N, C-alpha and C positions, 0 to 999 in steps of 0.2 A: 392188832397190825395192818397196816394200809394192804391194799393190793398189788402196789409198787414193790413192795420188798418180800412180800411170800416166797417167789422164788427164788430171790438171792439167800433168803434164811434158810430155806429147802435144801440149796445145796451146801452152805456149810454145815448144815446139821448131818447129811449124809457123808459130809466128809469127814465130821470129827468121829464118825462112827469105826470108822479103820484107825487101829493104831500104825505110827510109823515108825517104829523101834527098827525095824530091819531095811538096812540098803543094800539093793542088790546090783552088784557090777555091771551087771548087763542092761541094767536102767538106761533108757536114754537122756542124755542130757539136755537140758532146753537153753542150753548156753548158745549162743549165737556170735560166739568169739570167731570160729573157724565159718560163716556165714560169709558169701558175699552179696553184693548187690550189683546189679550192672542197668540198670534203668536210670538212677538217679543219675550219673555222670557220662552215661553211655558208652561206660569202659568199665571193666573188673576192678572193684573197690571192696576191700574188705570193711563189712556193716558198722563197723565201729568207727570207722573213717568218714561215713556218709551225712553230709550234713545236713542234707534234706530229712525231713520226718519219713519214715517208711515202713512197711510190714511184709515180712516175706512169710508166704504160703507155702510151705512145701508138700511133696509129696506124698510124706506122711500123714500128715493134718488133711489133706483130700482125703486120703484112703479111710481114715476112720471118722470123716465128717458124715459118711453117709449122705451128704446132700442130694436133694432133687436135681439142683442145677446150680451154675456160676451163681447167679443173684444171689439164692440161698447161702452160698459160702460166704461170700461178699458179705452178706448181713451180718454175720458172725465178726466183722472186724471193725474196727475204732473208724471214727469217721467217717463212716457209712452209711448211707439209708437205702431202702429199696423201694422201689413200688410195682404192682404187677396187676394186670386186669385179669385175675382169676387165679389158677394154678399153675403147675412148670408147664412150660410151650406158650404161653403167652404173653402179650406183649408187657417189655418190662423195662425199668429203669435205674440206674444206679446214679445217686447224688453223692460227693464226695465235699467234704465240709461245708455243706449249703448248699453247692453250687450246681447245675441243671445236668442233665445227661447229656446235653451238646456241650458243657463245656469240661469235659472228661478228652482225653484223648487213649484209644486202645490200641495197645499193639500185641498182634501174634508172631513170635518170634521175628521181631524186628520190623513186622508189615503191618502200616495202619490200615486199620478197617472202619467201615462205619458206610452212613448212609449221608449221600449230600442233600438230599431234600428235607429230611426231618432232624439231621445232626446227631450225632453219637452213634455207639455202637449198638445192632439189634440184637442184643443178649440172648434170647431166645433159640438163637442158631447158634450161638457157640457151644462145643460138646464138652461137658465135664470131664468126660470120660476119656477125651486125647489129651487131658493139661498134666503135666509134670509139677508145674511149681508156677508161682504169680508174684510179681513183684508191685506192690501199690506203693507209688510214691505221691506224697500231698505235696500241695503247693503248687503256685505256678512256675512251668516249666516250656513256655514258649520260646525262652531263649535257647534252648537245646531241640524242641519238638515241633517250633512254630502255631500254629493257629489251634484254637480250642484246647490248649492245655492251661486253664485258668484253678480249677480246683486239682488236676493231679494227671497222673499216668499211670495207666495200669497195665501192664506188660505180660503177656500168656505165655509162657514157655511149654511146648510138646516134648512129648518123651524123645529121649534121643542114646544113640547106641553106645554103648562102653562096654568092656570086658568081653568076655566068649558071647557067643551067640547063643540066646536063650529066650525060651518063650514066655510069653505073658498072657494070662487067661482070668477072666473076671466075669462073674454070674451074682445074679440078685434078683431075690422076689420082695415085692411090698404089697400096701394097702393101696388101694384105687385101682388094682391090677397091674400093678407097674411089675414090668421085668427089663431087666438090661444084660446084655452079654457084651465081652470085650475080649478081642484076640489079639496078640502080636508078636513080634520078634526083635529082637534088641541085640546089639552087639556089634564087635569088629571081625572082618574077615582080613585076616593076616594082621598084618604090622600099620599097613597105612591104610584102612578102609572101614567105615562105621557106617552102620545102617539103622532104620528104626523104621518098621511096619506097623501100622495098627489100624483095626476097621472095630466098628461098634454099631451096635444096634439098641434103643431103647425106645420101651411106647409104655402109655399109660391110658387107662379108660380114664381118668379124671372126675371130677365131678363139674356140677354146674359154675360156670364161670360167673356169674350173674345170679343176684339177688333180685327177689320180687321188687324191690325200691326201685330197682333201676327204669320200671315203666317198661310198657307193650313194645315200645321200638327196640329194646335192647332186652330185657329178660327171656330167658327160655330156661325151661327146667330140666332139659336133658344134659346128659354127661359131657363134659367139653373135655376129650382126651388128645393124645399128639402121640407122632411116629417122628424118630429123628433116628436118621442113618448118617455115619459119619467114617472118614479115612485120613487117615494121616502119613506120609513118608517121608522120611530125611537121611539123606546119603551125603557123607563127607569123605572127600580123598585127600588125604596128605601128599602133595606132591613129592614134597622132599621135606625137611626140619626147616619149619617157618612158613611155609606154604601150604595154603590148600584150597581147593575147589570145593562146592557143594550146592548142595539144590533142597528144597522144601514144598511140600504140596499139603493142604490141607481142604479139606471138602466137608461140608455137612448141609443135612436139609431137613428142616424140621417142618412139617406137615401137623398145624394144629387147627383143631377147635374152637371156635370161639361164639359169642351171644350178640346176635344183632337182630332180635325177634324172633318169632316161632314161624315165619313164612319157610325157612329153608334150613338145612344144614349147612351152619358158616363156617367157611376153613379160610387158612392162610398158610401159604408155602412160603417158609423163608430159605434160602439159600448161602452158604457162605463159601467162598472160595478164595483162598490164596497161594500164590506162587511166587517162588521166589530163587534167585539163581544170584551166587556169591563169591567172592574170591577174598581172601586173607593174606597177605604176606608181610614178613619181618625183613625190611631191606637192611637195616642196620642194624647194631644194639640199640639204638636209642629212638629210631624210626620203624612204625607199622601202619601198614594201611588197610583197609577194606572198602569194596565196591561191590554192591548190591543193585540188581535189578527186580523190582518185586512188582505184581499185580494183585489187585484187591476186588471182587466183587459181590456186592450185598445186592441180593434179588429178592422182591417181595412178589409174590400173585395173591390177589384175595378175590374169592367168590363168594359173594354175598348177598343177600336179599336187597340189597342196595345197588349192585351191579358187581362186574366184573374188571379187576385192572391189574396192570402189572408196572411195578416201579422199580428199575434195575439201576444201580452206581455203579461204577467202574473206578479204579484208580491206578493210575503206573506211575512209579516211582522208579527213578536213577538217585542213588545215593552214594557218595565217595567220601571215605572220612580218615583223616591223619592221624596220628598219635603220635607226639614227640616228645620222648622222655628228656626232661633236664635236672640230672642227679634223681631227687625223690619226685620231684613236681612232673606235670605232664601237661602238654600244650595240645590244644584238640583244633582242628580246622577242618569246617564241615561244608561241602556243598550238594546240594539238593536240587531235583525238580520231582514236582509230581501234577498228572493232569487228571481232572475229574470228568466223568461225562456221566450225564443223565439222559436214561430210556425211559419215558412213561406213556402209557399208553392206557385210557380207560373207556371203558365199552367197544372195543375194538377201534378207536379211535385216538391220534397223538393228542396226548395232554399240551392244550395252547399255553405256549410262553415257556413250559418247562421242556419239553420233548427235544434231546439234540443238542441242549445245554453243555459247554464246557469251559472250563477254565484251567490256565496253567500259571501254578506258583513256582518261583525261581528264588532259591532260600541261598542263603551263604552265612554260615554262626562261626565263633572261636570261643572258645573256653580256656580255662587256664585253673589248673587245680593245685593248689600250694600245701604240702607238708612239712613243719621243721617243727621239732621238740616237741615241745605243748601245743602249737599253734596250727591251725588248719583254715584252710581259705580257699574258697573258689569262685570265679567274677566268668562271668558268658555275656555275650552280645549276638545278637540275631537280626537279620534283614530279611523279611517274607515279601516277595514282591509279586501281587497277584494281577493277571489281568482281566480281573474286574472287579476287585476292591483296592487297588493299588499298594502302595507301600507302607508297611507297618515295620517298627523297629522293636525289639524285645531287649530287656537285659535282665539280669540277676547279679549280686554280691552276698557272699554269707563267709562267716569267721565263726571258726570255733575256738574255745582253750580248755586243754584238760587242765582242772584244778587239781587233778591226782591221777593215777592209773586208771579207777574206776567211774570219775567222776568228770563231765563235762556240759559246758555251757556254748550255748548256739545264736546268733542273732542273724536274721536275713533279710531281704528286699528285693523283690523283684517285679516286674510288670509283665503283663499278659494280655492276651485279645482271643476271641472267636469271630470267627469268619462268619456272614449271612447265611443261612440256610439258602437251597433252592427255591424252597416253598418262601423263605422270607424274601426272597427276591423277586419270582416270578410266577410264583401261584397264582392264576388268574381271580381278580377280584380280591385279595388278600397281600399278596409279595409288592412291595414297591423297590424296584430297580435301584435304586441311589441309596437305598442303605447302606448304613456305613458299619465295618466292625465294632461290636462290644468291647473294651477295654478295661482293665482291672489295675489297681497296685496293691500289691501284698507285704506286710511287713510280719515279721513272726519273731518271736524268743521262745527257746527251749532249754530244758535241762534233761539230761541224759546221764542213767547210772548204769553202771555194767560190772558186777563181780561175781565171778564162777557163775553159777547157777540162776541167777538173779538180775532181770534187768528193768528198769524201772523207766519211764518218760513221761513229763510233761512239758506242752507246746501250747502259748500262747499266739494266736493268730488274729489279725485284723486284714479283710480283703476288699478294699472301695473299688466298686464295679459303676463304669459310668455307658452311657449311650446303649444300655440294655435294650435287646429287642423284645417286644409285648404286643399283645394285641390292643392297639391302641382304638378309641371310638373315631366315630367320623367328623368330628367337630376338630381331631388333631390332624387327621391324617390327610393327604394332597386331595385335590378334587377328583370326583370319578370314584368315589368308596363309600358306599351309602351304607355299608354293613361294615365299617373299621377295617384296619390294615394293619400289619407287621409294621412297626415303626419304630425308631431309637427315641424313646421319649424318658427311660425311668433309670434312677439310678439305683444300688443297691448296697450295704454293706453286711460283710458275712463275716462274722466274728467267733470265737470260741475257745475255748480251752478244752484241749484233749488230752488223756491222762490215760497210762496204757502200762502193764505191767506182767510180768511172768517171774516164779519163784519155785524150787522144788527142795522140798523137806522130806529127806530121805526118798522115800516111795512116792510121797505125795505132790500132786503138781499142780501150782493154781496158776489161772491167767483170766484178765478180766480189765476193764477199760471204763471208761465214762466220758462222755461228751455231753458239756454244755454249751449251748452256742445261742447267736441270736443273728439268725439269716433272714434281714428286715430289708422289703423296699422301701427304698428311704423316698420315694417320691408319693407314696400312700401314706407311709406308717405302717403297713400291714406287713405280716410276716409272711415269707415265700409260701407257696402251695406246697402241701405234702411234706414240710420240714417240722419237726420237733423241737422243743429247744432243750430237750436233753434225750439222752438215748444211751444204753452201755450194755455189756456182757462180762457174765463170770462163769469159769469153767474150774470144775475140778477134775483131775483123775488121779486114780489109785493104783499102785503097780500091786495087783495080787501075788503072782510072783512073775517070775522072769520072762514067761510066755503069755501073761493074760494080764488086761488092764481094763478097769470098767471107769467111766466118765460121767459128769452133769456138766449141762451149759445151760446157763439161762440169758435170755435176751429180753431188753426192758427197751421200751420206746414210750416217750410222753404223748399227749394226743397232738393232732397235728390238722390243719384246715384241709380241705380238697381244692378249695376254689382261692383266686388271687386277693376275692374280694373280703377273706376270712367270715363269711357268715355263717350263725350258729346252727343253722340246717345240715351244713355241710362240715362237720367236725366230725375226723376220725378220733375215736377212743383210743386212749393209752393203750397197750397190750404190755402182754411179761408172758414170755415162754419158757416150757422146760423140756429141755433135750435130754433124753438118757442114751448111754450106749456102751459096749461091751466089746473086746476085742480080745482075740485067743490065736496065738500061733498051734495050729493043729500037727503041724510039720514041718520041716524046715523048706522056709519058701512059698509057705500056706498059710494065710491067715481068715477066721472067720470073723464075721462082723455083725453084729445085730444093734439096732439102733430105734428107739422108741423117740419118736418128734412127738412135740405139741402135747406131752403125757398128760397136761390138766387139762387137754381138749379146750383151750383159748378159742374163745369166737372173736375174731378181730377183722379188720379190713384194713388194707393198703392202699386202694382205692376207694370211693367212697360208692357202694351197693355190689362190690364185687367181691365174691368169696375168696377164703384161703382154707387152707388144707386142717383140716381138725386132727384128732389124733391120728397118729398112724406110726405102723413098723417097717421096718426093712432089716433085709438080711441078705449075707451077700458073702462069697467068698473071692479070696484075690490069691493069684498065684504067681510067683515070678518077679512081683515089684520088690523094688532094692530101696 
């Protein structure tokens, strides 16, 4: 048997060892019929009516995952690959459908986050302990969210207050000296005020981020750990029926070690801050509106053998959204403005070309969601006008037809773009101020089945991108770039088939996915760096009794190239991971989790010559989580 299928076969063998004759009425249904998705259309929709391909990660999924970080959790989802330069706390990237980390939009409670210099979210600073739910929506969403939504949108929802005021506490210990502690309160005060407050601390001694093959200017055999402190608060006041005011805040600081040679203890401190003030009102039976002012900060401080630097991005945004119901349909009108500002200091000196730069983007969008009998449809259009890169108009159309109550077929087409980062525009000796946005056109068709506890989906997509910004040679760059530059010279096709499903047989739950893809640079004919041709997951969960569950998970990825040239010396080998877990409700609202990750102690790489965690365990207890 090939090594590719050994963990998958082991999962099925373990599952088969448990009979499934008894059905527990208390067992959690895997049906998503009652689920809602907000991100796909910027409005609350029943999951079965959402035309965009999506995945919802619930609070229960997060609790039993025992994941060390949010990227470890996302690695278990279809359509997603990750890279990381070492263990939890180190620099990481998330690829959706073969797109780059900068080709995704990441939101926290509707607030856009990310770095304007590197592009994309700083994943190491996002605290998993503060997250209640995650929605992953695949495909181009620039017509709703603007720049960078080429591969998709990931929206993170923090904990919210409902019901009576009650405490939440979680604590855990694990391998590599991992310690985690979280405490908070959630609930409602009276009939019109809800709140949620939570604070968390986690740390790990870690392991060496790099391997000897990284070379003398990177490798350091010391342990590279991290410490993360986070706080989240949310307050919502219902002024009267249909009208509410609210505010939310998130602060997270991650102090992580990394390797840059043996000269000193290299450290990176990443700080994520979001704050939002919002109001919502239902002015008539058919018209509701929301207004939000938000501010997000992405701050990065590095103290390494090659020097000290501070790079801060701040985004201020104001958004007005109107939802107008026309029968079962919804017309949506959106107006937004967003200002990005960067402060960059290296060695105590403001970074030439980047420090103090800012740009403003004014946006207008409209969408229409249609629902009648067996027919579902949506259309949206948006214009983003930037003070730096000019005007860009994107649009999308989608149609779905219910063949019967359980089976639906979808087709969609959409355009998207990615704004050039400040590094690609202004970094001295590399950026070119006239660089244009990347653009893409995506077409896809999907088949969705939902009946009782069974959901299946199969989606084929083809996303053709032009004007890709890559590191070009000096012969292509404008005059004055002897070492190359960032330039719009490449084209790419991101195509693939993604299949996912979940079902339950009595007390046995199965979940799995497979992605077969071809993320290709059409200019060079090479595969995009750090993307595989295939990757997948399989999970089996068995309810021993109403209070206890055991589970087996496998994660598989094919080989990848660490560089754009696809050189044989830079191959990242395929890998299979086997994870085992068990949960037991020892008392009302109190659950104990035990998890054994990478149980087969697979030695693999997500980036060339950077280490990943070996066989490791984690034991935790959660109280008060609903």
